[in-house]
N, C-alpha and C positions, 0 to 999 in steps of 0.2 A: 262657298260662293255658288249661286244657282246660275246655270247656263241655260239659255233658250234651247229646247230640244230641236228646234228647226234651224239652228245655226248652220250655215253652209260651211263646207270645208275650204271654200275659196279663200286664199290668203289675201288679206286686205288691211290697209292701215287702219280701217275702221274697227278692226278687232281690238284696237287699243281701248275702245270704250267698254269692252266686255266686263272688266272687274271694277267698274268705277264707283259702285256704291260702297263708300267707305263708312265704317262705324263712327259714331260720334266720338270726339276726342274726350277721354276721361279727364276729370278734374284732378289735379295733383295736390297732395298735401306736402308743402315744403317744410324742410327742417327748421328748427329754431335758428335764428341768424343774428349776428351781432355786428352788423354793418355800421352801427352808430358808435362803435368803439374808436379809440384813437389808434392811428398807425396802421400798417399793413396787416398786423396780426388780427384785425377785425375779420379776416377771411378764414380763420382757423376752423370755423364751423364746417368747412368743406371736408375736413378730415374725418368728420362723423360719417361720411358717406364713402369716401375713397381713400386710397393710400396717400400719405403726405411724405414727400421726399425733400429733405432739407439739404441744400448744397450751397457752396460759395458762388457768388455772382461771377467770379472770374472764370467759371466753367461754362458760362452761357454766352453765346455770341449770335447776334443777328446777322444772317448772311444777306448781303445786299444784291446779289445777282445769281441767276441760274448757273452761270459758269462756275462759281465757287461751289455751288451745290453739287454739280456733276463731278468736279475734281475730288471733293471730299469722299464721294461715294466709292471711288475706285481704290481706297486704301483699306485693307483688312488682312489680319493674320490668323485669327482664331475663330471668328464667327461672322457670318454675313446673314442678316435677316432683312428681307425686303417685303413690305406689304404695300400693295398698290392696287388700283382698279385694274390696270393692265400694263403690259410691257409692249412698247411700240415695236415696229419692224424696220425702222430706218437704220442708217449707218451709225448714228450715235448710240442707239440702243444695242446694235451689234458690237460696238466697241466696248460697251459696259459688260456684255456677256463674255467677250474675249478677255476682259480684265479679270472676271471671276474665274474663267478657265485657267488663265496664267497663274492666278493665286493658288488654285487647287493643284496645278502641276508643281508649283514651287513647294507646296506643303508636303508633297510626296517624295521629294528629293532627299536622299540620304537613307532614312530608316525605312522607306517604302510604305509607311502608314502615315495618315494625316490627322492632325487635330483640328483642322479647319472644317467647319460644318456650314452648309448653306441652306437656308430655309426661305422659300419664296411663296407668298400668299397672294393670289390674284382672284378676280371674279371669273366664274365659269363662263357665263354668257358673253361678257365683253372679251375675255381672253381667248374665246373660241371663234370670234367673228372672222369670217373670211377664210380663204385657203391658207394664206400666210398670216400667222397670228402669234399671240404670245406663246402658245403651246409649241408651235413649230420652232420658235426662236430658242426654246429651252430644251428641246429634245436632245440635241447633241450633248449637252452637259449631263443630262440624265443617263445617257448611254455610256458616256466615258467615266462618270463618277457616281455610280448608283448608290454607293454606301455613304457618300458625303453630301448629297444634295437631295432635298425634298421640295416638290412642287405641289402645293395644295390649291385647289380650285373651288372656291365657295359657291354653292348653288343655293339660292334662296328657297326656302320651303314653300313659299307662296306661288311659285311657278310650277304647276303640277297638273296632271290629268289632261283633259281636253284643251285647257288653256295653253299648256306647254306644247301640245301638238300643233295647235292652230296659229299661235301668234308668231309673226315673222321674225327673222333675225333682225337685230337692232331694236325692234319694238319690244322684244322679250326682256330687254335690259331695263324697261320702265317698271317692271314688277318689283324689283329689289336687287341690290348689288352689294358686293364687298367693296366698301368705299374708303377703308382705313388706309392712311398713308404714313408709314413709319419706315425709316431707313437706318439700319443699325450695323455698325462695323466695330467689332470687338466691344469695347465699353463706351463707344461714342454713338450718339443718337442724333439723327436729323428728323425734326418734326416739321411737317409741311402739309399743304393741300395739293401738292403737285404729284402728277403721275409720272411713271417712267416712260416718257415719250419725248421725242426730239424737240418739239415746240417748247416744252418746259425748260429744256436746257438752253434755249436760244432766245425766243421772243414771245413767251407766254408769261405774263406777270403773275407771280405767286409770292408766297411768304415762306421763309425758311429760318428755323432756329436750330442752332447746333449746340448740343449738350456734350461737352468734352469730358472724357475720363469720369463718367458717371455710372459705375458698375451696377448699382442697385436699380437705377432707372432703366438701364439697358437690360438687366435681368427681367424686370417686370414686363417690358414690351416684348422681349424674346418669348417669355412664357405666355403672354397674351396671344401672340401670333401662333405659337404652338397649339394653344387651346382651340383657336378658330380653325387651325389646320386640321386638328383631330376630328372636327365635325364637318369637314369639307371633303370633296372628292380628291383622290390622290392620282396625279398624272403618272402613267407608266411609260416605260421605254418605247412601247409600240404605239403610243398615243391613245391607249385606252385609259379608262378611269375605273377606280374602285373605291369603296368606302374602307375606312379603318376597321379592322376586325372588332366585332362586337358593337359597332356604332350603327344606329338607325339610319337608314337611307334618307336623304333630305327630300326626295320627291317621289319615291316608289314604295310600294308595299314591301312587307318583310320577306315575301317569297320571290322577289325578283333576283335573278342570277346576275353575276358579274358580266356574263355575255350580253344579256339584255341591256345592261347599263352602257355597254359599248355601242350596241346598235342604236340606242336612242339618240346618239349624236347625229345620226342621219336625219333627224327631224328638222334640222336647220336648213336642209336642202330646199330650194324653192320649187322643186318639181312635184306635181300633184301625185305622180305614181309612187314616189318615195313615201309621201305622207300616207297614202292608202295602204301601202305595204306595211308601214309602221303601225297603222291602226289594226291591221290583221294580226301582226306579230304580237302586239301589246294589248290586245282587246281586253284581257282580264284586268289590266292596270286601270283602265278608265271606269270600271265598275265601282271603284272605291277611290277615295282621295289619298290613299296611303296613310301612313302613321305619322301625320304631321304633329299632333300633340306630343307624342312620345319623342319625336326628334327635337322639338323645341325645348322640352323639359330637359332632355339630355344635354343639349347645347347650353342652356342656362346653367345647369349644374357645373359643366366643365369650365365655362368662362368665369363664373362667380367664384369657383375654387381659387383661381389666380388672383382675383381682386381681393377676396377676403383674406387669403393667405398673406398677401403683401401688406394689406392694411393692418392685420394683427401684428406682423413683424415690425412694421414701422411704429406702431403704437408702443410696443415693448421697448424698442430702441429709444423712442422719445422719452418714455418714462424713466428708463435707465440712465439716459444721458443728461436730461434737463431737470429731472425732479428728484435727484438723489442729493444727499448731503455732500459737503465739501470733500470728505474723505472718499466717499464712494465715487464722486466725480473724478478725483485724481486717479483712482484705480482704473476707472473706465478709460480715461485718456491714455493710460499706459498699456492697457491690455486689449482694448477693442479698437484696433486701427481702422477697421472698416466703418464703424459707426461714426467716427469723428474726423476721419481723414488724416490721421497720423500727424497731429500737431498743427493742422491747417486751421484757419479762423473758423469760428462757429458759423453755421449757415446764416445767410442774410437773404436767401432766396428759397422759395418753396414751390415744388412742382406737384400738381394734382392731376393725375390722369382721369379724364372724363369719358366714359364709354357709353355709347348708345346703340342698343340692339333690341328695338322694340318688339320684333317678332319673337325674341327669346325672353321677353319680359324684363329687359334691362334698360333702364331709362335714366341713368345717372347724369348724363350730360344735359338732358332736358330739365331735370330738377335743379341743377346748379345754375344753368343759364337763366331759367325763369326767375330763380331767387335773386340773382344779380340784377336783372332788369327790374324786378319788383321793388328791391330795396335801395336802389340808387337814389341818393337824397338830392334835395333841391341844391343847386349850385354845382353838382357833379356834372361831368361831361362824359358821354359814352360815344366813342367812335366805332361804328359797326360797318364792316365791309363784307360783301358777298358777290361772287361772280354771277350768281343767278338770283335776282331779287324776286323772291316768292315766299315771303315770311309766313309762318303758321299764323293762324288767327290768334292764338294765345300770345305769341310774341308781339304781334301788331297791337293787340289790346293793351299789353303792358307798356309798350312804347308810348302809345297815345294817352294812357291813363296815369302815368307816373310823372315825377317832378323834374327829373334830370334832363339836361340838354342832349339831344341826339344829332349826330352828324353821320348820315348813312351813305356810304360810297358803293356805287353799283356800276355795272358795265353799260356804256353807251351802246346802241345797236351795232355799230361798226366794230367794236372790240368784243362782242359776244362770241363765244366759241362756235355758235351755230350760224353765224353770219355767212351768207353765201352758200349754205348747204343745199343739196338737191332734195327735191321732193318735199314731203310734209315738214321735215326738219328745218327747211329753209324759212318756215313761218314762225319758228320758235322765238327769234328776237322780237318779232312784232307782238307775240303773246306777252313777252316780258314788258314791252312798252305799255301794253294795255293794263297789266297788273300794276305797273309803276304809276300810271296815270290815275287809276282807281285809288291807290293809297294816297297819292298827292292830293287828290280831290277831298279825301276824308280828312287829311291834315288841315286843309284850308277851311273846310266846313266847320271844324272844331276851333278854328282860330289859333292853331298851333304852329303857324309858319315860322315863328321866331325860335321856337323851342325844338322843333323837329324839322331838320333840313335834309334834303336829298342832293347828292352830288354825283355826277357821272364821270367815270374815268374815260379818258381818250388818249390814245397814243398811236401814231401812224405806224403801221406794219406789225403791231402787237395785238394780242388778245389778252383779256383780263380774267383771272381765275382766283384772285386773292380773296381769302375769307378770314374772318376773325373779329376780335373786339379789343379795344383799349379803354380802360376805365381811369378817368382822372377824378380824384376826390375833390370836393369843394375847396376852393382856395389854392389848389395845386396846379402847377404848370407842367407837371410830368405824370405819366401814368404809373400806378403802382401795381396794376394787374393787366395781363393780356391773355386772351384765348387764342390758341393757334392749333390748327389741325384740319380735319377733313370736312366737318359740317358746314353747310351753307345756310343754316337757320330756316330751312324750308320744310315742307311736309315730308318730302323724301328723306331728308336727314333725320327727322324725328321718328317717322313711322315705318319707312321701307328699308333703308340701307343699314349696313354695319358701319358705324362711325366711331372715331376716336379723336379727341383733341386734349390739350392740356391747358389748365389754368396755371400761369406763372405769376406768382406774387413776389415782389422784391422790395426790400428797403434800401437797396443800394442805388445811389443817385446816378452813378455812371451807367448802370444797366437800364435804369428808368430812362436815361437820356437816349440810349440805343433804341428802345422801343418807341420813344417819342419821335426820333428822327426817321424811323421806319414808317411810322404813321404819316408824318409830314411829307415824305417823299412820294407816298401813294396819293395823298390828297392834293399835292401840288399839280398833278396832271389831270385835275378834274375841273368841271364847271358846275356852277350852281344850277339846280333845276328850278324853273319857274313856269308859270302858266304858258308863257310864249314858247317854251321848249317843245310842247306838244303840238304847236302849230306849224312846226317845220315839216317840209315834205317827207323827210325820211322817217317821220313818226306817224305816218298814215297807217292805220290798222284796218284791214279789210273786214267786212261784215262777218264773213264766215269764221274768221279768227276770233272776233269778239264773241261769237256764239259758242264756239267750241272750247275756248280757254277755260271758262268756269267748270267744264266737265273734265278736262284733262290736266288742270293745273297741279293736281296731286301726283303727277307722274313725271314732272321734269323740274 
């Protein structure tokens, strides 16, 4: 990225405009797809890209409230893996930390050694915001149980050099984040879009799916978090950070010492003298951009090792279990308990993890999502929801150019997470209104109002953060596929952040009914968007917001 040499060191929200020139979105070549086949197995093409985990539908449960989510997270005996944007600093978050501490203490009783391991992955910039932050919340655990707990802080390789020095705290989070949300306890996995913050446990609407007693899926996500952790900064007991031995630094050159990595945290200070001191101390850093290419290549290799290894293993198990003759299948059932579940029914539900890390050259979620949107046939219904309506151009083109019916649920201004925020952030809900109105106008200009409809979620005292997709095949009143996880279907999700969601495909009517009821409960609290919606006083968008939104829409 080229920076203006006359750029002032004055910290300003307008520095947000510094890296705005984004490259053109590359065209994707999607894999062969068989959506025209009969039944849920039409989605088996996804396993050509990612691992396919077959499980019994009885192991899948939709959680209806954040209270259930919080209570389930507190149970663990052997391993705890938490991946989130950040850990909040309120009493509920402290209670969660206390639960982990008690579990670690209990695991040490008797033999003095513990089999319980805790791995936590957060974003560096968001987790370091403010004096009391995610790092300070976790330091006591690190000090007490250094051999049992690991805290990894992902730092985007795109925030480096002068940009990293000059861009203010909070605004530095717009460049790229660790946005994966996976909560794993022993062999149980909770997939969600929720962060570890008190509002998500109380009055912030999100989605939660619980995969119970699913060791292979738990192993995959545990290994994925370990892989991202290996290319992240490691939090130390004294609140310093360091890279894993042998790993390329995400934003500094190869010759940067661990001491300098610690001092760089001072760059988040708002005082000019600290910034100038940092410039002096790190002058040589800004003469080059650091080894970004080498870092991204190493990160790609590490993450793809996990994905490819799991995919190869699942393909082998699938071939061994489902494509053997009767005698071989009998042997498999009697000798391979893990593959078939020890006499349990054959799988009727399939889990496909979809990973998106564009900065590392990994775009599996993007490919699968675009293919699903592209191939949805006439008569099918797609329910898509996002807390931040800011679809990529590719997704918008597919929605407007394909044949399925779309019901898109988004946040009304009052339930937007930025509603009432101070400063520039307070204008973000208005920017979303502007983006929504532009899309609605395009729908109307194409005469697509009956096929593509927008609905706004509204709930007093709550905010809206749910994201995902439900696919109803033509002639069916129940969904056979849902997407759930961290992506918001926007530019950030595709190009900037680390994201993960799963496609859940099921033939089981009871589980399909669960997903249908989940969708209905969300949409019941919404109102249909029409031209009159944008005439309401709370939908007024100031001129400067209209002018700036096209420039910064790729950052929120």
